[in-house]
C-alpha positions in Angstrom: 3.2 2.4 3.8 0.3 3.5 1.8 -2.1 2.0 -0.7 -3.5 4.8 -2.8 -7.0 3.8 -2.3 -7.9 7.4 -1.8 -9.4 7.8 1.7 -7.3 5.6 3.6 -4.3 4.1 2.0 -3.9 0.6 1.7 -1.6 -1.2 -0.3 1.9 -0.8 0.4 4.5 -0.6 3.1 5.7 2.9 2.2 8.4 5.7 2.6 7.9 9.1 1.8 4.9 9.5 -0.1 1.6 10.3 1.9 1.3 9.3 5.3 1.3 12.5 7.1 -1.2 15.4 6.3 -0.2 16.9 3.3 1.1 20.2 2.7 -1.3 21.8 0.4 -5.1 22.6 0.1 -7.4 21.2 2.9 -9.9 21.2 0.1 -9.0 18.5 -2.4 -7.3 19.7 -5.3 -8.9 18.8 -8.9 -7.2 15.5 -9.0 -8.1 12.3 -6.6 -6.2 11.7 -3.5 -2.9 10.1 -4.8 -0.4 7.9 -2.9 2.5 9.0 -4.8 1.2 12.5 -5.6 4.4 15.0 -4.2 2.9 18.2 -2.7 5.6 18.2 0.5 8.3 16.9 2.6 5.9 15.3 4.8 4.1 13.5 2.0 7.7 12.3 0.5 9.2 11.6 3.9 6.3 10.6 6.4 5.3 7.8 4.7 8.5 6.1 4.3 6.7 2.7 5.6 4.7 1.4 8.3 5.9 1.6 11.7 4.9 0.8 15.4 4.9 2.5 18.4 5.8 1.9 21.8 4.5 5.0 23.6 2.4 4.8 26.7 -0.7 6.1 25.1 -3.7 7.6 27.3 -6.9 6.3 27.5 -8.8 7.9 24.5 -10.6 10.7 25.8 -14.4 10.4 26.4 -16.5 11.7 23.4 -19.0 14.6 24.0 -21.7 14.1 26.5 -24.4 12.8 24.2 -22.4 9.7 23.4 -23.8 7.8 20.5 -24.7 4.2 20.7 -22.4 1.6 20.1 -22.5 1.5 16.0 -21.7 -2.1 15.0 -20.6 -4.8 16.7 -17.2 -6.2 14.9 -18.8 -9.4 14.1 -21.0 -7.3 11.8 -18.4 -5.6 10.1 -16.8 -6.9 6.4 -14.8 -10.0 6.9 -11.1 -9.7 7.9 -8.4 -10.9 5.1 -6.3 -13.5 7.5 -3.9 -16.4 5.9 -5.9 -19.4 5.0 -4.2 -22.5 3.4 -7.4 -23.2 1.6 -6.2 -19.8 -0.7 -3.1 -21.4 -1.5 -2.5 -22.6 -5.5 -0.6 -26.0 -4.6 -0.4 -26.3 -8.6 2.5 -23.6 -8.1 5.8 -23.8 -6.8 6.9 -21.2 -3.9 10.3 -21.5 -5.4 9.2 -19.9 -8.5 7.1 -17.6 -7.3 6.0 -17.1 -4.1 3.1 -14.7 -4.9 1.7 -17.0 -7.3 1.6 -20.0 -4.9 -0.2 -17.8 -2.3 -2.2 -15.3 -3.9 -3.1 -16.4 -7.5 -5.8 -18.6 -6.6 -7.4 -15.9 -4.4 -6.8 -13.2 -7.0 -8.6 -15.2 -9.9 -11.6 -15.8 -7.9 -11.8 -12.2 -6.6 -11.2 -9.6 -9.3 -11.3 -5.7 -8.7 -14.8 -4.3 -7.7 -16.2 -2.1 -10.1 -15.9 0.9 -8.0 -12.3 0.5 -7.1 -8.9 0.5 -9.1 -7.5 -2.0 -6.4 -8.4 -5.0 -4.6 -6.6 -7.4 -1.9 -5.7 -7.3 1.5 -5.5 -3.6 2.4 -8.5 -2.6 0.7 -10.9 -5.5 2.8 -9.3 -4.1 5.9 -10.3 -0.7 4.6 -14.0 -2.0 3.9 -14.1 -2.9 7.4 -12.8 0.0 8.8 -14.9 2.5 6.4 -18.2 0.3 7.4 -17.1 0.7 11.5 -16.7 4.4 10.4 -20.0 4.7 8.7 -21.9 3.0 12.0 -20.0 5.8 14.1 -21.0 8.9 11.7 -24.7 7.5 11.4 -25.1 7.1 15.0 -23.9 10.8 15.3 -26.1 12.0 13.1 -28.9 10.6 14.2 -27.9 12.4 17.2 -29.4 15.7 16.8 -28.8 17.0 20.2 -24.8 16.0 19.9 -22.0 18.3 20.8 -18.3 18.5 20.3 -16.7 16.0 18.1 -19.7 13.9 17.8 -21.9 17.0 16.2 -19.0 17.7 14.3 -18.8 14.7 12.5 -23.0 14.2 12.5 -23.0 17.3 10.8 -20.5 16.2 8.0 -22.1 12.9 7.4 -25.6 14.3 7.4 -25.3 17.4 5.3 -23.3 15.1 2.6 -25.8 12.5 2.6 -28.6 15.4 1.9 -28.5 14.5 -1.7 -31.9 16.8 -2.2 -30.2 20.0 -0.8 -26.9 19.3 -2.8 -28.7 19.2 -6.0 -30.9 22.1 -5.3 -28.1 24.3 -4.6 -26.1 23.5 -7.6 -23.1 25.5 -8.0 -24.7 28.6 -6.3 -22.3 28.0 -3.0 -19.4 28.5 -5.0 -20.4 31.2 -7.2 -18.8 33.9 -5.2 -15.6 32.4 -6.3 -16.3 32.1 -9.9 -17.3 35.6 -9.6 -14.1 36.7 -8.3 -11.8 34.9 -11.0 -13.9 36.5 -13.5 -13.2 40.3 -12.1 -9.5 39.3 -12.0 -7.7 42.1 -14.2 -3.9 42.5 -13.6 -1.1 40.4 -12.2 -1.6 42.0 -9.0 -5.3 40.7 -8.7 -4.1 37.1 -9.6 -1.2 37.3 -6.8 -3.8 38.9 -4.2 -6.3 35.9 -5.1 -3.8 33.6 -5.0 -3.1 34.5 -1.6 -6.5 34.8 -0.6 -7.4 31.3 -1.7 -4.5 29.8 0.6 -5.8 31.5 3.6 -9.3 30.1 3.0 -7.4 26.6 2.4 -7.8 26.3 -1.0 -4.2 26.8 -2.3 -3.7 26.7 -6.1 -0.4 26.5 -8.3 1.9 25.2 -5.3 1.3 23.9 -2.1 2.2 25.5 1.2 2.4 24.2 4.5 4.2 23.6 8.1 6.5 20.9 8.7 9.8 20.4 10.8 13.0 22.6 9.8 15.5 20.1 7.8 18.0 21.8 9.6 16.5 22.2 13.2 14.0 19.2 13.5 12.5 20.6 16.6 11.2 23.9 15.2 8.5 24.1 12.4 9.1 26.5 9.5 6.7 26.8 6.3 7.4 24.8 3.0 6.6 25.9 -0.4 6.4 23.0 -2.6 6.0 22.4 -6.1 2.2 21.9 -7.6 -0.4 22.7 -9.9 -0.5 19.7 -12.1 -3.7 17.8 -12.6 -2.3 14.8 -14.2 0.2 12.4 -12.4 3.2 13.6 -13.2 5.2 16.1 -15.4 5.8 13.1 -18.1 1.9 13.2 -18.8 2.5 16.7 -20.4 5.9 16.2 -22.3 5.9 12.7 -23.7 3.4 10.8 -25.8 3.9 7.6 -23.4 4.0 3.9 -24.2 1.9 3.4 -27.1 0.9 7.4 -27.3 -1.3 6.8 -23.9 -0.1 10.2 -22.4 -1.2 12.1 -25.4 -4.5 10.1 -25.4 -4.5 10.9 -21.6 -3.9 14.6 -22.2 -6.9 14.9 -25.2 -9.3 13.5 -22.9 -8.1 16.2 -20.0 -8.9 18.6 -22.2 -12.5 17.4 -23.0 -13.0 17.1 -19.2 -11.8 20.6 -18.9 -14.7 21.5 -21.5 -17.1 19.4 -20.1 -16.8 20.6 -16.4 -16.7 24.4 -17.5 -19.7 23.8 -19.7 -21.8 22.2 -16.4 -20.5 25.7 -14.7 -22.4 27.6 -17.6 -19.6 28.6 -19.7 -20.6 28.4 -23.7 -19.0 25.1 -25.4 -17.1 27.3 -27.8 -15.3 29.1 -24.9 -14.9 26.3 -22.9 -12.9 24.3 -25.6 -10.6 27.4 -26.0 -10.2 27.7 -22.0 -9.4 23.5 -21.8 -6.7 24.2 -24.5 -5.4 27.3 -22.3 -5.4 24.8 -18.9 -3.8 22.4 -20.8 -0.9 24.7 -22.4 -0.8 26.7 -18.4 0.0 23.3 -16.9 2.7 22.3 -19.5 4.8 24.9 -18.8 4.1 24.2 -15.2 5.4 20.5 -15.6 8.3 21.9 -17.5 9.7 23.2 -14.5 8.8 20.9 -12.3 10.9 17.7 -10.8 10.2 14.1 -11.3 9.3 11.9 -9.0 12.5 10.1 -8.9 14.2 13.6 -8.4 11.8 14.2 -5.4 12.8 11.6 -3.6 16.4 13.2 -3.0 15.9 15.5 0.3 18.3 18.3 -1.4 15.2 18.8 -3.7 12.6 19.1 -0.8 14.5 21.7 1.0 15.9 25.1 0.1 15.5 27.7 3.1 15.4 31.4 2.1 14.9 34.4 4.4 11.6 35.9 3.4 13.2 39.3 2.4 15.5 37.2 -0.4 12.2 35.2 -1.5 10.8 38.9 -2.2 13.5 40.0 -4.1 13.6 36.6 -5.9 10.1 37.0 -6.7 9.3 40.4 -7.9 5.7 39.5 -9.1 4.7 37.4 -5.7 5.8 38.9 -2.6 6.1 36.4 -0.2 5.9 38.7 2.7 2.3 39.5 2.0 1.6 35.7 1.2 2.6 35.2 5.0 0.9 38.0 6.4 -2.3 37.2 4.5 -2.0 33.6 6.3 -1.4 34.5 9.4 2.3 34.0 9.6 5.2 35.4 11.1 8.5 34.0 10.5 11.9 35.1 9.2 12.3 32.2 6.6 11.3 29.5 4.9 11.7 26.5 2.7 11.3 27.7 -1.0 11.7 23.8 -1.6 12.1 24.2 -5.6 13.5 27.2 -6.7 13.2 26.9 -10.4 9.4 26.0 -10.3 8.8 29.0 -8.2 11.2 31.3 -10.3 8.9 30.2 -13.5 5.6 30.5 -11.2 6.7 34.3 -11.0 7.4 35.0 -14.5 4.0 33.1 -15.4 2.3 35.9 -13.4 3.1 38.5 -16.0 3.7 36.8 -19.2 0.6 34.5 -19.3 -2.1 36.1 -20.6 -5.0 36.8 -17.9 -7.7 34.6 -20.0 -5.4 31.8 -19.6 -4.8 32.4 -15.8 -8.5 32.7 -15.5 -9.3 29.4 -17.1 -6.8 27.5 -15.3 -8.2 28.8 -12.0 -11.5 28.2 -13.0 -11.3 24.6 -13.4 -9.3 24.3 -10.5 -12.1 26.0 -8.4 -14.6 23.8 -10.1 -13.0 20.5 -10.1 -11.7 20.7 -6.3 -15.5 21.9 -5.1 -16.7 19.1 -7.7 -17.1 16.5 -4.7 -19.2 18.5 -2.8 -21.6 19.8 -5.7 -24.4 18.6 -7.9 -23.8 15.1 -9.3 -23.4 16.4 -13.0 -20.0 18.2 -11.3 -19.1 15.3 -9.3 -19.7 12.6 -12.0 -17.5 14.5 -14.8 -14.9 14.6 -12.1 -15.0 10.9 -11.7 -15.1 10.1 -15.2 -11.8 11.8 -16.2 -9.8 10.8 -13.0 -10.9 7.7 -12.1 -12.6 6.0 -15.1 -10.4 7.2 -18.1 -7.2 7.6 -15.9 -7.3 4.9 -13.7 -9.9 2.4 -15.1 -12.3 2.6 -12.4 -15.5 1.6 -13.7 -18.3 2.8 -11.2 -18.3 5.4 -8.7 -18.3 4.4 -4.9 -22.0 4.4 -3.5 -22.5 8.1 -2.0 -22.0 7.2 1.5 -18.2 6.0 0.9 -17.6 9.3 -0.9 -18.8 11.2 2.1 -17.2 9.0 4.4 -13.9 10.1 2.8 -14.7 13.7 2.9 -15.1 13.3 6.9 -11.7 11.2 7.0 -10.0 13.9 4.9 -11.6 17.0 6.9 -11.8 15.6 10.4 -10.3 12.3 10.6 -9.1 12.3 13.8 -12.0 13.6 15.3 -13.8 10.5 14.2 -11.0 8.4 15.1 -11.3 9.1 18.7 -15.1 7.8 18.6 -13.6 4.8 16.6 -10.6 3.9 19.2 -13.2 3.8 21.7 -15.4 1.2 20.2 -12.9 -0.9 18.3 -9.3 -0.9 19.6 -8.8 -3.5 22.4 -6.4 -2.8 25.3 -4.8 -6.1 24.8 -3.8 -5.5 20.9 -1.9 -2.6 22.2 -0.2 -4.5 24.7 0.8 -7.4 22.4 1.7 -4.9 19.8 4.7 -3.5 22.3 5.7 -6.5 23.3 6.5 -7.3 19.2 7.5 -3.8 18.7 10.3 -4.2 21.6 11.3 -7.8 20.2 12.0 -6.4 16.6 14.0 -3.4 17.9 16.5 -5.7 19.8 16.5 -7.6 16.5 17.2 -4.5 14.6 20.0 -3.5 17.2 22.0 -6.9 17.0 21.9 -7.0 12.9 23.3 -3.3 13.2 25.9 -4.5 15.5 26.8 -7.3 13.5 27.3 -5.5 10.0 30.7 -6.4 9.0 31.1 -3.8 6.2 30.2 -0.7 8.3 32.9 0.9 10.1 33.0 1.5 14.1 32.5 5.4 13.7 29.0 5.1 11.3 28.0 2.1 13.4 28.0 4.3 16.3 25.6 6.8 15.0 23.5 4.3 13.7 23.3 2.7 16.9 22.4 6.5 18.4 19.6 6.5 16.2 18.1 3.3 16.9 18.3 4.2 20.6 16.2 7.5 19.9 13.3 5.5 17.9 10.0 6.6 19.0 7.1 4.4 18.5 3.3 5.1 18.6 0.4 2.6 18.7 -3.1 2.8 18.1 -4.1 6.8 18.7 -2.5 9.8 19.9 -1.8 10.6 23.6 -3.2 13.7 22.9 -6.2 14.5 21.1 -6.5 17.6 18.5 -9.0 20.2 19.6 -11.7 21.3 16.9 -12.7 24.3 19.1 -13.8 27.2 16.7 -15.2 25.3 13.7 -18.8 25.9 13.3 -20.4 23.2 11.1 -24.3 22.7 10.7 -26.8 20.4 8.8 -27.7 23.3 6.2 -25.0 23.0 3.3 -22.4 20.4 2.5 -20.5 23.2 0.5 -20.5 25.4 3.6 -19.2 22.9 6.1 -16.3 21.9 3.6 -15.4 25.7 3.3 -15.5 26.3 6.7 -13.3 23.2 7.2 -10.6 24.0 4.8 -10.3 27.5 6.3 -10.1 25.9 9.6 -7.8 22.9 9.1 -5.3 25.5 7.1 -5.3 27.9 10.0 -4.4 25.3 12.4 -1.4 24.2 10.0 -0.5 27.8 9.8 -0.7 28.4 13.5 2.6 25.6 13.9 4.9 27.4 11.8 7.5 29.3 14.3 6.5 27.2 17.1 8.1 23.7 18.6 7.3 20.6 16.9 4.6 18.7 18.8 6.0 15.4 19.2 2.6 14.2 20.5 1.1 14.7 16.8 -0.1 12.0 14.7 0.2 11.9 10.8 -2.7 9.6 10.4 -6.1 9.1 12.1 -6.5 5.7 14.0 -9.0 4.2 11.7 -6.5 4.4 8.8 -5.3 1.1 7.3 -1.4 2.0 7.0 1.7 3.1 8.9 4.6 5.1 8.3 7.9 6.2 9.3 8.8 10.2 9.8 12.4 10.9 9.7 12.1 14.6 11.0 11.2 12.8 14.1 12.8 9.5 14.0 9.4 7.9 14.7 7.3 5.1 13.7 3.6 4.9 13.9 0.6 2.2 13.5 -2.7 3.4 13.7 -5.4 0.9 15.3 -7.3 -0.2 12.1 -3.9 -2.2 10.6 -3.8 -4.2 13.7 -6.1 -6.6 12.1 -5.3 -9.9 10.0 -3.6 -10.8 7.8 -1.2 -8.1 9.6 -2.0 -8.9 13.6 -4.5 -11.5 15.2 -4.1 -12.2 19.0 -5.4 -16.0 18.0 -2.8 -16.5 15.6 0.8 -18.3 15.6 3.6 -16.2 16.1 4.7 -17.4 12.5 1.6 -15.3 11.0 2.2 -12.2 13.4 5.8 -12.1 12.6 5.9 -12.6 9.2 2.7 -9.9 8.9 2.7 -7.1 11.7 6.5 -8.0 12.6 7.8 -7.3 9.1 5.6 -4.5 9.0 7.3 -2.9 12.3 10.5 -4.0 10.9 9.8 -2.2 7.6 9.2 1.2 9.3 12.1 0.8 11.3 14.4 0.4 8.5 12.8 3.4 6.7 15.4 5.4 9.2 18.1 3.6 7.0 16.6 3.7 3.3 17.9 5.7 0.7 15.9 8.6 2.3 16.0 7.9 6.0 19.5 7.4 6.1 20.3 11.0 5.2 18.8 12.1 8.5 20.0 11.7 11.9 19.2 10.7 15.4 17.4 13.9 16.2 15.9 14.2 13.0 18.2 16.6 11.5 19.2 16.3 7.4 22.8 15.8 8.3 25.4 13.0 6.9 26.1 10.9 9.8 27.9 8.5 7.5 32.1 8.0 6.5 32.4 8.5 2.6 33.4 4.8 2.6 30.8 3.4 4.3 28.2 5.6 2.1 29.9 4.6 -1.0 29.0 1.0 0.0 25.7 1.4 1.2 25.1 3.0 -2.3 27.0 0.1 -4.0 24.7 -2.4 -2.0 21.6 -0.7 -2.8 22.2 -0.4 -6.4 21.7 -4.3 -6.4 18.3 -3.8 -5.3 17.5 -0.8 -8.1 18.9 -3.6 -10.6 16.4 -6.3 -9.3 13.0 -4.3 -9.4 14.4 -2.6 -12.7 14.2 -6.2 -14.2 10.7 -6.8 -12.9 8.1 -6.4 -15.9 4.9 -5.2 -14.5 2.4 -4.9 -17.4 2.7 -4.6 -21.3 6.5 -4.4 -21.5 6.3 -1.5 -18.6 9.1 -2.0 -15.9 8.9 -1.2 -12.2 11.3 1.8 -11.4 14.2 0.5 -9.3 15.0 4.1 -8.3 11.6 5.0 -7.5 11.1 2.3 -5.3 14.4 1.8 -3.8 13.4 3.2 -0.3 10.6 0.6 0.0 12.5 -2.1 -1.1 15.2 -1.7 1.1 12.8 -1.4 3.9 10.8 -4.4 2.7 14.0 -6.5 2.7 15.7 -5.0 5.8 12.2 -5.1 7.8 11.6 -8.7 6.6 15.1 -10.0 7.6 14.7 -8.1 11.4 11.1 -9.8 11.7 12.8 -13.1 10.6 15.6 -12.9 13.2 13.0 -11.9 16.0 10.7 -14.6 15.0 13.7 -17.2 15.5 14.6 -15.6 18.7 11.1 -16.0 20.0 10.9 -19.7 18.9 14.2 -20.4 20.5 12.9 -19.1 23.7 10.0 -21.3 23.1 12.1 -24.3 22.8 10.8 -24.6 19.0 12.7 -25.0 15.7 9.9 -23.7 13.2 10.0 -27.0 11.7 6.8 -27.8 13.6 3.7 -28.2 10.9 0.0 -26.4 11.2 -2.2 -27.0 8.5 0.3 -29.2 6.7 3.1 -26.3 6.3 6.1 -25.6 8.9 6.2 -22.5 11.2 8.9 -21.0 9.0 7.1 -21.5 5.7 3.8 -20.1 7.5 6.0 -17.0 8.2 6.8 -16.3 4.5 3.4 -17.2 3.4 1.6 -14.5 5.5 4.1 -11.8 4.3 2.9 -12.4 0.8 -0.7 -12.5 2.0 -0.5 -9.0 2.8 0.7 -8.4 -0.5 -2.1 -10.1 -2.2 -3.7 -7.1 -4.4 -4.8 -6.8 -7.9 -5.1 -3.7 -10.0 -6.9 -2.1 -13.1 -4.5 -2.0 -15.7 -4.7 1.9 -16.1 -4.2 2.4 -12.1 -1.0 -0.2 -12.3 0.4 1.9 -15.2 0.0 5.3 -13.4 1.8 3.7 -10.2 4.5 2.4 -12.0 5.2 6.2 -12.8 4.4 7.7 -9.5 4.2 5.4 -6.7 7.5 4.9 -4.5 6.0 1.4 -3.8 6.7 -1.3 -6.4 3.6 -3.5 -7.2 2.6 -5.6 -4.6 3.3 -9.0 -6.4 7.0 -7.8 -6.7 6.7 -7.0 -3.2 6.0 -10.4 -1.9 8.6 -12.0 -3.8 11.5 -9.4 -3.8 12.5 -9.6 -0.4 12.5 -13.3 0.1 14.2 -14.0 -2.8 16.9 -12.4 -1.3 17.0 -14.4 2.1 18.6 -17.8 2.0 16.2 -18.7 5.2 13.5 -18.4 2.5 15.4 -20.9 0.2 16.0 -23.4 3.2 12.2 -23.0 4.6 10.7 -24.3 1.0 13.7 -26.4 0.2 14.5 -24.5 -2.8 17.3 -25.3 -5.1 20.1 -23.2 -7.1 18.7 -21.8 -10.1 14.9 -21.6 -9.0 13.7 -18.4 -9.7 13.2 -17.5 -6.1 
């Protein structure tokens, strides 16, 4: 479940679009973090919605000896976004539109802030997490004698906040990169440059990282994945788009590239020429790329080849040399999109040198712009956030620096976060909820009338092997060997990028570490990883409106209970259902059962295709199918578990609290979770790239398919819900 807020995701239970560490550059690429950006199987599959975990976590390790003072009491943090009957718009009818009834009044009173592109329940909780993390980082920065992870967090934050030093440095810290690009002369030089950039953690053109082997999920292999595009997806290069919007974005992109090159000292006329070359270069990559919908098919995420065969297929880019430069020893890897890499290999020799240099130059500058003087950062923001997504103002610098700390050393920050902000009773209560949801899922699988006993047995094997993780890792990552200081922001980022890349490369060829997490504890999100058959709930999401120790069961089951169910159901969605109990990509269905599954899920595709989001643009039912399956199945499982909890307590769900029945409150808190507004431009980008439907449709999509909802609110046949 990701949101796409950049730093932490918030905003949608989601299936494979970003929750784990992305394969690819450790330093952000030219484009801002994108929930739906497709760079790796992990990005595509790990983010299969939120998941909870029953793992027995150890007590968090103590921070370094010179521990920071308590950063900020929970009461001093930004407010939580819990369900409140005062927010309901009673002029609206829940049977017409549950989202309007629960959220329209609140959304009207709380427009998207000028420094954001979306605002709602996720963002409010994210603000709380960021504020808590800021207190920790400030305390670490103030402790000049800190060691270990406290020193790491303090160095990153302090160097990022030293604006005078950043401005004085200008572009000098990355000038050696630009000088090397200017000195390139041959295709062999370009290939060597790319190898070296990957080894430094700054990969270009494609993504490369470590992930479990689709066919042997106990082992890590390398994955090469298509990439290299600055715009959201291939259609932005190849189509005019609605009302010529994509064409206008391409023109604005060319202007941005020219301005950024001029910021780096390129003469205006030359910068204009180079900018057109960059668009032409990326357009060729786009033609060879798969679309977000095509990438949802696991068949398009995995293509195992030996290194020797890859060398034969890429005469201009020897993968054996790439592996050597990156310290990898392996016989084979996944060359995940063969058509893309065949085109890339051709481009090494038939794209003019000047065009390659222009492309590499702007990627280097925009990739480092967040850490350079304001003119570089401001230009990057102006195109990627203001023009492309409709964000009016930048976030304050401290939030941008916290994004960097999170993206660079999130688990180190998380080790300090959980010590202060994750109570033991929250973990215990979550373990109980996960157990209840698990039993409800088991009962639903056993009761499926359309599934044959043969397939059902395999489905039960998968259920029995689910691994839940709650709060934070059992084992914290080591940061030994990463040298940071207060002397330079860019220097710290370069060191961290190289360190993190080497950390990922060292996993290739080794057994999967099942204790590893794909999100930091302070992340407002959750995920399912089909390759490990695990569901993971970071500490920061275990707060209202998702979870509240003081709330009535209806709210918790309609909130975090549905999220737990959502993550579990990702194991059986259109992607997750293609992986077996051990995490291998393996068909465990009979043909008749698979056909039955696809005929049923086609109805969800049609349902969401019919939703009109903005300016006549529809939701893409095929792109969002995994999340919609998980929402529908997860909410049903949560409802079943909630009804059992009521029965065990001798209750029916008809008792009223604040004027509404407990059964109604279950569904109303589900809608509260999906209380979220977007800027128009952000919404349009998400419709093309995000595997999650817009929040208002998630609020109504699953309940409108549940007779229990109609009963709870007294809806009649013919009512829209």
